Chimera marker file (.cmm) of the C-alpha trace (Angstrom):
<marker_set name="trace">
<marker id="1" x="-23.004" y="-11.362" z="-2.364" r="1" g="1" b="0" radius="0.5"/>
<marker id="2" x="-20.124" y="-11.342" z="0.092" r="1" g="1" b="0" radius="0.5"/>
<marker id="3" x="-16.670" y="-10.630" z="-1.286" r="1" g="1" b="0" radius="0.5"/>
<marker id="4" x="-13.760" y="-12.529" z="0.221" r="1" g="1" b="0" radius="0.5"/>
<marker id="5" x="-10.496" y="-10.616" z="0.421" r="1" g="1" b="0" radius="0.5"/>
<marker id="6" x="-7.367" y="-12.574" z="1.204" r="1" g="1" b="0" radius="0.5"/>
<marker id="7" x="-4.026" y="-11.052" z="2.065" r="1" g="1" b="0" radius="0.5"/>
<marker id="8" x="-1.020" y="-12.100" z="0.063" r="1" g="1" b="0" radius="0.5"/>
<marker id="9" x="2.088" y="-13.379" z="1.768" r="1" g="1" b="0" radius="0.5"/>
<marker id="10" x="3.760" y="-10.045" z="1.006" r="1" g="1" b="0" radius="0.5"/>
<marker id="11" x="0.914" y="-8.123" z="2.619" r="1" g="1" b="0" radius="0.5"/>
<marker id="12" x="1.156" y="-10.303" z="5.727" r="1" g="1" b="0" radius="0.5"/>
<marker id="13" x="4.893" y="-9.649" z="5.794" r="1" g="1" b="0" radius="0.5"/>
<marker id="14" x="4.399" y="-5.870" z="5.573" r="1" g="1" b="0" radius="0.5"/>
<marker id="15" x="1.853" y="-5.972" z="8.382" r="1" g="1" b="0" radius="0.5"/>
<marker id="16" x="4.236" y="-8.043" z="10.540" r="1" g="1" b="0" radius="0.5"/>
<marker id="17" x="7.077" y="-5.559" z="10.019" r="1" g="1" b="0" radius="0.5"/>
<marker id="18" x="4.747" y="-2.622" z="10.643" r="1" g="1" b="0" radius="0.5"/>
<marker id="19" x="3.639" y="-4.104" z="13.960" r="1" g="1" b="0" radius="0.5"/>
<marker id="20" x="7.179" y="-4.601" z="15.223" r="1" g="1" b="0" radius="0.5"/>
<marker id="21" x="9.007" y="-1.630" z="13.670" r="1" g="1" b="0" radius="0.5"/>
<marker id="22" x="6.560" y="1.284" z="13.479" r="1" g="1" b="0" radius="0.5"/>
<marker id="23" x="7.314" y="4.102" z="15.888" r="1" g="1" b="0" radius="0.5"/>
<marker id="24" x="5.219" y="4.517" z="18.985" r="1" g="1" b="0" radius="0.5"/>
<marker id="25" x="2.110" y="6.548" z="18.310" r="1" g="1" b="0" radius="0.5"/>
<marker id="26" x="1.874" y="5.466" z="14.684" r="1" g="1" b="0" radius="0.5"/>
<marker id="27" x="-1.541" y="3.877" z="14.133" r="1" g="1" b="0" radius="0.5"/>
<marker id="28" x="-2.130" y="0.515" z="12.534" r="1" g="1" b="0" radius="0.5"/>
<marker id="29" x="-3.163" y="0.751" z="8.887" r="1" g="1" b="0" radius="0.5"/>
<marker id="30" x="-6.645" y="0.208" z="7.525" r="1" g="1" b="0" radius="0.5"/>
<marker id="31" x="-6.552" y="-2.775" z="5.190" r="1" g="1" b="0" radius="0.5"/>
<marker id="32" x="-8.318" y="-3.076" z="1.834" r="1" g="1" b="0" radius="0.5"/>
<marker id="33" x="-9.762" y="0.438" z="2.039" r="1" g="1" b="0" radius="0.5"/>
<marker id="34" x="-12.030" y="1.307" z="-0.887" r="1" g="1" b="0" radius="0.5"/>
<marker id="35" x="-11.023" y="4.899" z="-1.590" r="1" g="1" b="0" radius="0.5"/>
<marker id="36" x="-12.902" y="5.807" z="-4.770" r="1" g="1" b="0" radius="0.5"/>
<marker id="37" x="-16.527" y="4.956" z="-4.020" r="1" g="1" b="0" radius="0.5"/>
<marker id="38" x="-18.840" y="4.811" z="-5.853" r="1" g="1" b="0" radius="0.5"/>
<marker id="39" x="-16.943" y="5.538" z="-9.062" r="1" g="1" b="0" radius="0.5"/>
<marker id="40" x="-14.555" y="2.566" z="-8.923" r="1" g="1" b="0" radius="0.5"/>
<marker id="41" x="-13.886" y="-0.464" z="-6.789" r="1" g="1" b="0" radius="0.5"/>
<marker id="42" x="-10.242" y="0.472" z="-6.208" r="1" g="1" b="0" radius="0.5"/>
<marker id="43" x="-8.772" y="-0.533" z="-2.856" r="1" g="1" b="0" radius="0.5"/>
<marker id="44" x="-5.492" y="0.205" z="-1.160" r="1" g="1" b="0" radius="0.5"/>
<marker id="45" x="-3.589" y="-2.691" z="0.395" r="1" g="1" b="0" radius="0.5"/>
<marker id="46" x="-2.983" y="-0.475" z="3.437" r="1" g="1" b="0" radius="0.5"/>
<marker id="47" x="-3.778" y="3.114" z="4.274" r="1" g="1" b="0" radius="0.5"/>
<marker id="48" x="-3.926" y="5.701" z="6.995" r="1" g="1" b="0" radius="0.5"/>
<marker id="49" x="-7.093" y="7.615" z="6.167" r="1" g="1" b="0" radius="0.5"/>
<marker id="50" x="-6.436" y="10.683" z="8.341" r="1" g="1" b="0" radius="0.5"/>
<marker id="51" x="-2.990" y="11.179" z="6.776" r="1" g="1" b="0" radius="0.5"/>
<marker id="52" x="-4.185" y="10.206" z="3.284" r="1" g="1" b="0" radius="0.5"/>
<marker id="53" x="-1.208" y="7.878" z="2.939" r="1" g="1" b="0" radius="0.5"/>
<marker id="54" x="-1.514" y="4.522" z="1.187" r="1" g="1" b="0" radius="0.5"/>
<marker id="55" x="0.810" y="1.577" z="0.678" r="1" g="1" b="0" radius="0.5"/>
<marker id="56" x="0.599" y="-0.853" z="-2.202" r="1" g="1" b="0" radius="0.5"/>
<marker id="57" x="2.529" y="-4.108" z="-2.055" r="1" g="1" b="0" radius="0.5"/>
<marker id="58" x="3.327" y="-5.142" z="-5.616" r="1" g="1" b="0" radius="0.5"/>
<marker id="59" x="3.529" y="-8.883" z="-6.049" r="1" g="1" b="0" radius="0.5"/>
<marker id="60" x="4.364" y="-10.944" z="-9.113" r="1" g="1" b="0" radius="0.5"/>
<marker id="61" x="7.065" y="-8.579" z="-10.331" r="1" g="1" b="0" radius="0.5"/>
<marker id="62" x="9.376" y="-11.392" z="-11.412" r="1" g="1" b="0" radius="0.5"/>
<marker id="63" x="6.776" y="-14.055" z="-12.083" r="1" g="1" b="0" radius="0.5"/>
<marker id="64" x="4.703" y="-12.160" z="-14.641" r="1" g="1" b="0" radius="0.5"/>
<marker id="65" x="1.879" y="-11.505" z="-12.192" r="1" g="1" b="0" radius="0.5"/>
<marker id="66" x="-1.160" y="-9.290" z="-12.703" r="1" g="1" b="0" radius="0.5"/>
<marker id="67" x="0.659" y="-6.062" z="-11.883" r="1" g="1" b="0" radius="0.5"/>
<marker id="68" x="3.121" y="-6.418" z="-14.765" r="1" g="1" b="0" radius="0.5"/>
<marker id="69" x="0.746" y="-7.643" z="-17.499" r="1" g="1" b="0" radius="0.5"/>
<marker id="70" x="-0.775" y="-4.951" z="-19.762" r="1" g="1" b="0" radius="0.5"/>
<marker id="71" x="-4.342" y="-4.979" z="-18.393" r="1" g="1" b="0" radius="0.5"/>
<marker id="72" x="-3.261" y="-5.142" z="-14.747" r="1" g="1" b="0" radius="0.5"/>
<marker id="73" x="-0.570" y="-2.517" z="-15.215" r="1" g="1" b="0" radius="0.5"/>
<marker id="74" x="-3.039" y="-0.166" z="-16.922" r="1" g="1" b="0" radius="0.5"/>
<marker id="75" x="-5.576" y="-0.650" z="-14.135" r="1" g="1" b="0" radius="0.5"/>
<marker id="76" x="-2.892" y="0.095" z="-11.535" r="1" g="1" b="0" radius="0.5"/>
<marker id="77" x="-1.928" y="3.308" z="-13.361" r="1" g="1" b="0" radius="0.5"/>
<marker id="78" x="-5.584" y="4.399" z="-13.391" r="1" g="1" b="0" radius="0.5"/>
<marker id="79" x="-5.851" y="3.585" z="-9.681" r="1" g="1" b="0" radius="0.5"/>
<marker id="80" x="-2.734" y="5.515" z="-8.690" r="1" g="1" b="0" radius="0.5"/>
<marker id="81" x="-3.693" y="8.516" z="-10.830" r="1" g="1" b="0" radius="0.5"/>
<marker id="82" x="-7.182" y="8.612" z="-9.299" r="1" g="1" b="0" radius="0.5"/>
<marker id="83" x="-5.680" y="8.345" z="-5.824" r="1" g="1" b="0" radius="0.5"/>
<marker id="84" x="-3.359" y="11.267" z="-6.552" r="1" g="1" b="0" radius="0.5"/>
<marker id="85" x="-6.225" y="13.352" z="-7.929" r="1" g="1" b="0" radius="0.5"/>
<marker id="86" x="-8.128" y="12.667" z="-4.684" r="1" g="1" b="0" radius="0.5"/>
<marker id="87" x="-5.195" y="13.873" z="-2.567" r="1" g="1" b="0" radius="0.5"/>
<marker id="88" x="-3.642" y="10.530" z="-1.587" r="1" g="1" b="0" radius="0.5"/>
<marker id="89" x="0.097" y="9.864" z="-1.382" r="1" g="1" b="0" radius="0.5"/>
<marker id="90" x="0.770" y="6.296" z="-2.484" r="1" g="1" b="0" radius="0.5"/>
<marker id="91" x="3.967" y="4.420" z="-1.678" r="1" g="1" b="0" radius="0.5"/>
<marker id="92" x="4.614" y="1.245" z="-3.671" r="1" g="1" b="0" radius="0.5"/>
<marker id="93" x="6.893" y="-1.592" z="-2.587" r="1" g="1" b="0" radius="0.5"/>
<marker id="94" x="7.926" y="-4.880" z="-4.127" r="1" g="1" b="0" radius="0.5"/>
<marker id="95" x="8.657" y="-8.012" z="-2.154" r="1" g="1" b="0" radius="0.5"/>
<marker id="96" x="12.373" y="-7.555" z="-2.875" r="1" g="1" b="0" radius="0.5"/>
<marker id="97" x="12.274" y="-4.051" z="-1.385" r="1" g="1" b="0" radius="0.5"/>
<marker id="98" x="10.481" y="-5.309" z="1.710" r="1" g="1" b="0" radius="0.5"/>
<marker id="99" x="12.938" y="-8.182" z="2.145" r="1" g="1" b="0" radius="0.5"/>
<marker id="100" x="16.024" y="-6.013" z="1.599" r="1" g="1" b="0" radius="0.5"/>
<marker id="101" x="15.147" y="-3.246" z="4.053" r="1" g="1" b="0" radius="0.5"/>
<marker id="102" x="11.985" y="-3.738" z="6.107" r="1" g="1" b="0" radius="0.5"/>
<marker id="103" x="13.036" y="-1.054" z="8.605" r="1" g="1" b="0" radius="0.5"/>
<marker id="104" x="13.582" y="1.422" z="5.767" r="1" g="1" b="0" radius="0.5"/>
<marker id="105" x="10.162" y="0.679" z="4.278" r="1" g="1" b="0" radius="0.5"/>
<marker id="106" x="8.465" y="1.175" z="7.645" r="1" g="1" b="0" radius="0.5"/>
<marker id="107" x="10.475" y="4.342" z="8.270" r="1" g="1" b="0" radius="0.5"/>
<marker id="108" x="9.404" y="5.845" z="4.908" r="1" g="1" b="0" radius="0.5"/>
<marker id="109" x="5.747" y="5.069" z="5.514" r="1" g="1" b="0" radius="0.5"/>
<marker id="110" x="5.823" y="6.314" z="9.095" r="1" g="1" b="0" radius="0.5"/>
<marker id="111" x="7.474" y="9.550" z="7.967" r="1" g="1" b="0" radius="0.5"/>
<marker id="112" x="4.468" y="10.335" z="5.778" r="1" g="1" b="0" radius="0.5"/>
<marker id="113" x="1.875" y="9.023" z="8.223" r="1" g="1" b="0" radius="0.5"/>
<marker id="114" x="3.265" y="11.166" z="11.022" r="1" g="1" b="0" radius="0.5"/>
<marker id="115" x="3.673" y="14.185" z="8.746" r="1" g="1" b="0" radius="0.5"/>
<marker id="116" x="7.412" y="14.410" z="9.222" r="1" g="1" b="0" radius="0.5"/>
<marker id="117" x="9.974" y="15.539" z="6.664" r="1" g="1" b="0" radius="0.5"/>
<marker id="118" x="12.140" y="12.836" z="5.106" r="1" g="1" b="0" radius="0.5"/>
<marker id="119" x="15.687" y="12.669" z="6.385" r="1" g="1" b="0" radius="0.5"/>
<link id1="1" id2="2" r="1" g="1" b="0" radius="0.2"/>
<link id1="2" id2="3" r="1" g="1" b="0" radius="0.2"/>
<link id1="3" id2="4" r="1" g="1" b="0" radius="0.2"/>
<link id1="4" id2="5" r="1" g="1" b="0" radius="0.2"/>
<link id1="5" id2="6" r="1" g="1" b="0" radius="0.2"/>
<link id1="6" id2="7" r="1" g="1" b="0" radius="0.2"/>
<link id1="7" id2="8" r="1" g="1" b="0" radius="0.2"/>
<link id1="8" id2="9" r="1" g="1" b="0" radius="0.2"/>
<link id1="9" id2="10" r="1" g="1" b="0" radius="0.2"/>
<link id1="10" id2="11" r="1" g="1" b="0" radius="0.2"/>
<link id1="11" id2="12" r="1" g="1" b="0" radius="0.2"/>
<link id1="12" id2="13" r="1" g="1" b="0" radius="0.2"/>
<link id1="13" id2="14" r="1" g="1" b="0" radius="0.2"/>
<link id1="14" id2="15" r="1" g="1" b="0" radius="0.2"/>
<link id1="15" id2="16" r="1" g="1" b="0" radius="0.2"/>
<link id1="16" id2="17" r="1" g="1" b="0" radius="0.2"/>
<link id1="17" id2="18" r="1" g="1" b="0" radius="0.2"/>
<link id1="18" id2="19" r="1" g="1" b="0" radius="0.2"/>
<link id1="19" id2="20" r="1" g="1" b="0" radius="0.2"/>
<link id1="20" id2="21" r="1" g="1" b="0" radius="0.2"/>
<link id1="21" id2="22" r="1" g="1" b="0" radius="0.2"/>
<link id1="22" id2="23" r="1" g="1" b="0" radius="0.2"/>
<link id1="23" id2="24" r="1" g="1" b="0" radius="0.2"/>
<link id1="24" id2="25" r="1" g="1" b="0" radius="0.2"/>
<link id1="25" id2="26" r="1" g="1" b="0" radius="0.2"/>
<link id1="26" id2="27" r="1" g="1" b="0" radius="0.2"/>
<link id1="27" id2="28" r="1" g="1" b="0" radius="0.2"/>
<link id1="28" id2="29" r="1" g="1" b="0" radius="0.2"/>
<link id1="29" id2="30" r="1" g="1" b="0" radius="0.2"/>
<link id1="30" id2="31" r="1" g="1" b="0" radius="0.2"/>
<link id1="31" id2="32" r="1" g="1" b="0" radius="0.2"/>
<link id1="32" id2="33" r="1" g="1" b="0" radius="0.2"/>
<link id1="33" id2="34" r="1" g="1" b="0" radius="0.2"/>
<link id1="34" id2="35" r="1" g="1" b="0" radius="0.2"/>
<link id1="35" id2="36" r="1" g="1" b="0" radius="0.2"/>
<link id1="36" id2="37" r="1" g="1" b="0" radius="0.2"/>
<link id1="37" id2="38" r="1" g="1" b="0" radius="0.2"/>
<link id1="38" id2="39" r="1" g="1" b="0" radius="0.2"/>
<link id1="39" id2="40" r="1" g="1" b="0" radius="0.2"/>
<link id1="40" id2="41" r="1" g="1" b="0" radius="0.2"/>
<link id1="41" id2="42" r="1" g="1" b="0" radius="0.2"/>
<link id1="42" id2="43" r="1" g="1" b="0" radius="0.2"/>
<link id1="43" id2="44" r="1" g="1" b="0" radius="0.2"/>
<link id1="44" id2="45" r="1" g="1" b="0" radius="0.2"/>
<link id1="45" id2="46" r="1" g="1" b="0" radius="0.2"/>
<link id1="46" id2="47" r="1" g="1" b="0" radius="0.2"/>
<link id1="47" id2="48" r="1" g="1" b="0" radius="0.2"/>
<link id1="48" id2="49" r="1" g="1" b="0" radius="0.2"/>
<link id1="49" id2="50" r="1" g="1" b="0" radius="0.2"/>
<link id1="50" id2="51" r="1" g="1" b="0" radius="0.2"/>
<link id1="51" id2="52" r="1" g="1" b="0" radius="0.2"/>
<link id1="52" id2="53" r="1" g="1" b="0" radius="0.2"/>
<link id1="53" id2="54" r="1" g="1" b="0" radius="0.2"/>
<link id1="54" id2="55" r="1" g="1" b="0" radius="0.2"/>
<link id1="55" id2="56" r="1" g="1" b="0" radius="0.2"/>
<link id1="56" id2="57" r="1" g="1" b="0" radius="0.2"/>
<link id1="57" id2="58" r="1" g="1" b="0" radius="0.2"/>
<link id1="58" id2="59" r="1" g="1" b="0" radius="0.2"/>
<link id1="59" id2="60" r="1" g="1" b="0" radius="0.2"/>
<link id1="60" id2="61" r="1" g="1" b="0" radius="0.2"/>
<link id1="61" id2="62" r="1" g="1" b="0" radius="0.2"/>
<link id1="62" id2="63" r="1" g="1" b="0" radius="0.2"/>
<link id1="63" id2="64" r="1" g="1" b="0" radius="0.2"/>
<link id1="64" id2="65" r="1" g="1" b="0" radius="0.2"/>
<link id1="65" id2="66" r="1" g="1" b="0" radius="0.2"/>
<link id1="66" id2="67" r="1" g="1" b="0" radius="0.2"/>
<link id1="67" id2="68" r="1" g="1" b="0" radius="0.2"/>
<link id1="68" id2="69" r="1" g="1" b="0" radius="0.2"/>
<link id1="69" id2="70" r="1" g="1" b="0" radius="0.2"/>
<link id1="70" id2="71" r="1" g="1" b="0" radius="0.2"/>
<link id1="71" id2="72" r="1" g="1" b="0" radius="0.2"/>
<link id1="72" id2="73" r="1" g="1" b="0" radius="0.2"/>
<link id1="73" id2="74" r="1" g="1" b="0" radius="0.2"/>
<link id1="74" id2="75" r="1" g="1" b="0" radius="0.2"/>
<link id1="75" id2="76" r="1" g="1" b="0" radius="0.2"/>
<link id1="76" id2="77" r="1" g="1" b="0" radius="0.2"/>
<link id1="77" id2="78" r="1" g="1" b="0" radius="0.2"/>
<link id1="78" id2="79" r="1" g="1" b="0" radius="0.2"/>
<link id1="79" id2="80" r="1" g="1" b="0" radius="0.2"/>
<link id1="80" id2="81" r="1" g="1" b="0" radius="0.2"/>
<link id1="81" id2="82" r="1" g="1" b="0" radius="0.2"/>
<link id1="82" id2="83" r="1" g="1" b="0" radius="0.2"/>
<link id1="83" id2="84" r="1" g="1" b="0" radius="0.2"/>
<link id1="84" id2="85" r="1" g="1" b="0" radius="0.2"/>
<link id1="85" id2="86" r="1" g="1" b="0" radius="0.2"/>
<link id1="86" id2="87" r="1" g="1" b="0" radius="0.2"/>
<link id1="87" id2="88" r="1" g="1" b="0" radius="0.2"/>
<link id1="88" id2="89" r="1" g="1" b="0" radius="0.2"/>
<link id1="89" id2="90" r="1" g="1" b="0" radius="0.2"/>
<link id1="90" id2="91" r="1" g="1" b="0" radius="0.2"/>
<link id1="91" id2="92" r="1" g="1" b="0" radius="0.2"/>
<link id1="92" id2="93" r="1" g="1" b="0" radius="0.2"/>
<link id1="93" id2="94" r="1" g="1" b="0" radius="0.2"/>
<link id1="94" id2="95" r="1" g="1" b="0" radius="0.2"/>
<link id1="95" id2="96" r="1" g="1" b="0" radius="0.2"/>
<link id1="96" id2="97" r="1" g="1" b="0" radius="0.2"/>
<link id1="97" id2="98" r="1" g="1" b="0" radius="0.2"/>
<link id1="98" id2="99" r="1" g="1" b="0" radius="0.2"/>
<link id1="99" id2="100" r="1" g="1" b="0" radius="0.2"/>
<link id1="100" id2="101" r="1" g="1" b="0" radius="0.2"/>
<link id1="101" id2="102" r="1" g="1" b="0" radius="0.2"/>
<link id1="102" id2="103" r="1" g="1" b="0" radius="0.2"/>
<link id1="103" id2="104" r="1" g="1" b="0" radius="0.2"/>
<link id1="104" id2="105" r="1" g="1" b="0" radius="0.2"/>
<link id1="105" id2="106" r="1" g="1" b="0" radius="0.2"/>
<link id1="106" id2="107" r="1" g="1" b="0" radius="0.2"/>
<link id1="107" id2="108" r="1" g="1" b="0" radius="0.2"/>
<link id1="108" id2="109" r="1" g="1" b="0" radius="0.2"/>
<link id1="109" id2="110" r="1" g="1" b="0" radius="0.2"/>
<link id1="110" id2="111" r="1" g="1" b="0" radius="0.2"/>
<link id1="111" id2="112" r="1" g="1" b="0" radius="0.2"/>
<link id1="112" id2="113" r="1" g="1" b="0" radius="0.2"/>
<link id1="113" id2="114" r="1" g="1" b="0" radius="0.2"/>
<link id1="114" id2="115" r="1" g="1" b="0" radius="0.2"/>
<link id1="115" id2="116" r="1" g="1" b="0" radius="0.2"/>
<link id1="116" id2="117" r="1" g="1" b="0" radius="0.2"/>
<link id1="117" id2="118" r="1" g="1" b="0" radius="0.2"/>
<link id1="118" id2="119" r="1" g="1" b="0" radius="0.2"/>
</marker_set>
């Protein structure tokens, strides 16, 4: 059975900003990377495998979406804890954060991906 993964509008927006604002030499992210095989089906929205950096775009914050309902929130907590236990650094952004400061979001992610210290 083939699984269809569709990007949310927020994920498309992040990818657009990454493409135009990421510093030279900073690789494009892997999308929908399944990081906890075979134990769980958890995926990152975006990640840089070599740097073990992941980005999660949190939608539905104000509309009562999956991420803020009890079951979805609990699943997200399990996912982020497992990622941390496996050595991943996960940055989480809401649509409002991405809209307010896309350059800042890209700068934070690139800082980790490139192994630089935060300013």
